[in-house]
C-alpha positions in Angstrom: 22.4 -4.5 -7.0 18.9 -3.7 -8.4 16.1 -2.9 -6.1 13.5 -5.6 -5.5 10.0 -4.6 -6.4 8.9 -4.5 -2.8 11.6 -2.0 -1.9 10.0 0.7 -4.0 7.2 0.8 -1.5 9.2 2.2 1.4 8.9 5.1 3.8 10.0 7.5 1.1 7.3 6.3 -1.1 4.7 6.7 1.6 5.7 10.3 2.1 5.4 10.9 -1.7 1.9 9.3 -1.9 0.6 11.0 1.2 1.8 14.4 0.1 0.2 13.8 -3.3 -3.1 12.9 -1.8 -3.0 15.7 0.8 -2.5 18.2 -2.0 -6.0 17.2 -3.3 -7.7 16.4 0.0 -6.5 18.5 2.9 -8.2 16.5 5.6 -6.2 13.3 4.7 -5.0 12.0 8.1 -1.3 11.6 7.6 -0.7 10.7 11.2 -2.9 7.7 11.0 -1.4 6.8 7.6 2.1 6.8 8.8 1.3 5.1 12.1 -0.4 2.2 10.3 2.5 1.8 7.9 5.4 2.3 10.2 6.6 -1.3 9.9 6.1 -1.6 6.2 9.7 -2.5 5.5 9.3 -5.7 7.5 6.9 -7.1 4.9 7.0 -8.7 1.5 5.5 -7.2 -1.6 1.9 -8.3 -1.4 1.6 -7.5 2.2 3.0 -4.0 1.6 0.3 -3.4 -1.0 -2.5 -4.5 1.3 -1.0 -2.5 4.2 -0.9 0.7 2.1 -4.4 0.2 0.8 -5.7 -0.4 4.3 -3.9 2.7 5.6 -5.5 4.8 2.9 -8.9 3.5 3.9 -8.3 4.3 7.6 -6.9 7.8 6.7 -9.8 9.0 4.6 -12.9 10.5 6.3 -14.7 9.9 3.0 -17.0 7.3 1.5 -15.7 5.1 -1.4 -17.0 7.4 -4.2 -15.3 10.5 -2.8 -12.1 8.6 -2.1 -12.0 7.5 -5.7 -12.6 11.1 -6.8 -9.4 12.1 -5.0 -7.6 9.3 -6.8 -8.7 10.6 -10.1 -7.0 13.9 -9.3 -3.6 12.3 -8.8 -3.5 9.9 -11.7 -1.6 12.2 -14.0 -1.2 11.9 -17.8 -2.0 8.8 -19.7 0.9 6.7 -20.8 1.6 6.3 -24.5 1.3 2.8 -26.0 1.2 -0.3 -23.9 4.6 -0.1 -22.2 5.5 1.7 -19.0 3.0 0.2 -16.6 5.7 -0.7 -14.2 8.6 1.5 -15.1 6.4 4.7 -14.9 3.1 3.7 -13.3 4.4 1.5 -10.5 3.5 4.1 -7.8 -0.2 3.6 -8.6 -0.2 -0.1 -7.5 -1.6 0.6 -4.0 -4.4 2.7 -5.5 -5.4 -0.3 -7.6 -5.2 -2.5 -4.5 -7.5 0.0 -2.7 -10.1 -0.5 -5.5 -9.5 -4.3 -5.4 -10.1 -4.4 -1.6 -12.9 -1.9 -1.2 -14.6 -1.4 -4.5 -16.7 -4.4 -5.3 -19.9 -2.9 -3.7 -19.6 0.0 -6.1 -19.6 -1.6 -9.5 -19.9 1.3 -11.8 -17.5 3.6 -9.9 -14.9 0.9 -9.7 -15.3 -0.1 -13.4 -15.0 3.5 -14.6 -11.9 4.1 -12.4 -10.3 0.9 -13.5 -10.6 2.0 -17.1 -8.8 5.2 -16.3 -6.2 3.6 -14.1 -5.1 1.1 -16.8 -4.2 4.1 -19.0 -1.5 5.0 -16.5 -0.7 1.6 -14.9 -2.8 -1.6 -15.1 -6.1 -2.7 -13.6 -6.3 -6.5 -14.1 -6.2 -7.1 -10.3 -8.8 -4.6 -9.2 -11.1 -5.8 -12.0 -11.2 -9.4 -10.8 -13.5 -9.0 -7.7 -15.9 -7.1 -10.0 -15.8 -9.8 -12.6 -16.4 -12.5 -10.0 -19.3 -10.7 -8.3 -20.9 -9.3 -11.5 -19.8 -11.6 -14.3 -22.5 -10.8 -16.9 -22.3 -7.0 -16.4 -18.5 -7.1 -16.5 -18.3 -9.2 -19.6 -20.6 -6.8 -21.5 -18.3 -3.9 -20.6 -15.1 -6.0 -21.4 -16.6 -6.8 -24.8 -16.9 -3.1 -25.5 -13.4 -2.5 -24.1 -12.0 -5.1 -26.5 -12.9 -2.7 -29.3 -11.7 0.4 -27.6 -9.4 2.9 -29.4 -7.0 2.8 -26.5 -4.6 -0.2 -26.7 -4.2 -0.3 -22.9 -8.0 -0.7 -22.4 -8.1 -3.4 -25.1 -5.3 -5.3 -23.3 -7.1 -5.0 -20.0 -10.2 -6.6 -21.5 -8.2 -9.8 -22.1 -5.7 -9.7 -19.2 -8.2 -9.4 -16.4 -10.0 -12.6 -17.5 -6.9 -14.8 -17.4 -7.7 -17.9 -15.3 -4.2 -18.1 -13.9 -3.2 -14.5 -13.7 0.1 -14.4 -11.7 -0.2 -13.0 -8.1 -3.9 -13.5 -8.2 -6.4 -16.2 -7.2 -7.7 -18.3 -10.0 -10.8 -16.9 -11.8 -13.0 -19.2 -13.7 -15.3 -16.8 -15.4 -13.7 -17.7 -18.7 -15.0 -21.3 -18.3 -18.4 -20.4 -16.8 -19.2 -17.8 -19.5 -17.2 -19.3 -22.3 -19.1 -17.9 -25.3 -18.7 -14.3 -24.0 -15.1 -15.0 -23.2 -14.5 -16.3 -26.8 -16.1 -13.2 -28.3 -13.7 -10.9 -26.4 -10.6 -12.9 -27.3 -11.8 -13.1 -30.9 -12.0 -9.3 -31.1 -8.3 -9.2 -30.1 -6.7 -12.1 -31.9 -5.6 -10.0 -34.9 -4.6 -6.9 -32.9 -1.3 -5.3 -34.1 -0.2 -4.5 -30.5 2.3 -7.0 -29.2 1.3 -6.6 -25.6 -2.3 -7.5 -26.5 -1.1 -10.4 -28.6 0.8 -11.7 -25.5 -2.2 -11.3 -23.3 -4.5 -13.2 -25.6 -1.8 -15.9 -26.0 -1.4 -16.1 -22.2 -5.2 -16.6 -21.9 -5.0 -19.5 -24.3 -2.1 -21.0 -22.4 -4.0 -20.7 -19.1 -7.1 -22.2 -20.8 -5.1 -25.2 -22.1 -3.9 -26.0 -18.6 -7.5 -25.9 -17.3 -9.5 -27.3 -20.2 -7.7 -28.5 -23.3 -11.0 -29.2 -25.1 -12.1 -25.6 -24.8 -8.6 -24.4 -25.9 -9.0 -26.4 -29.1 -12.5 -25.1 -29.6 -11.1 -21.6 -29.9 -7.9 -22.5 -31.9 -9.7 -24.7 -34.4 -12.3 -21.9 -35.0 -9.5 -19.3 -35.5 -7.6 -21.6 -37.9 -10.6 -22.3 -40.1 -10.0 -20.1 -43.2 -7.6 -17.3 -43.8 -5.6 -16.3 -40.7 -3.5 -13.2 -40.0 0.1 -13.3 -39.0 -0.9 -11.8 -35.7 -3.3 -14.6 -34.9 -0.7 -17.2 -36.0 1.7 -15.8 -33.5 -1.0 -15.7 -30.8 -1.8 -19.4 -31.4 1.8 -20.4 -31.5 2.7 -18.6 -28.3 -0.5 -19.8 -26.6 0.3 -23.4 -27.5 3.8 -23.3 -26.0 3.2 -25.7 -23.2 1.4 -28.4 -25.2 3.1 -31.7 -24.7 5.0 -30.4 -21.6 4.5 -32.0 -18.2 
């Protein structure tokens, strides 16, 4: 029987992560870390992530910026293409959770780290508190990311803005700053990368469920004139729930 996702984050994983961190920061308090997570296998996935992130926080005698500097050192090589986030980068999930839980008061540090994290895993969850608290500054950066050379960064610029991102609270920045949101999606609608196409389509699908009028504002504009096969696919996939109850 295949392992459940939560089961990857067990006592063996905790030893792996703590050894990795201690190799870069010798004062990391392993005793506190293990004590705080001793009952981890009693919990479901989301609670395990929160527990590990909290344990990291309690085990560092560092401020946020210095803790993130340690995380940079353990990230490893960038992944190639847009695949592998979970098959190879799964072990970084609690690091992203740490940024999500503790990073919103340090906007630039968290934004910069999220960009690097997504090249090895994904950062849509740790971006959302930043987007909610600093929407205008975040959207300006996401616009630039939507034109980035790295396909994983481009995908992040779309994925973190989804209204109904699975496993996350709803985020309404797309509706509240609709023009900026449209600019980002428009930069990505013709992207050759299938993962990016799916992300844009899922944005459209979320948008349709929340505000069909704004959904059609985007789709009608994109369909006005010549349209790429990539954009055709995005619209078709993003329209998959129209007419469904």
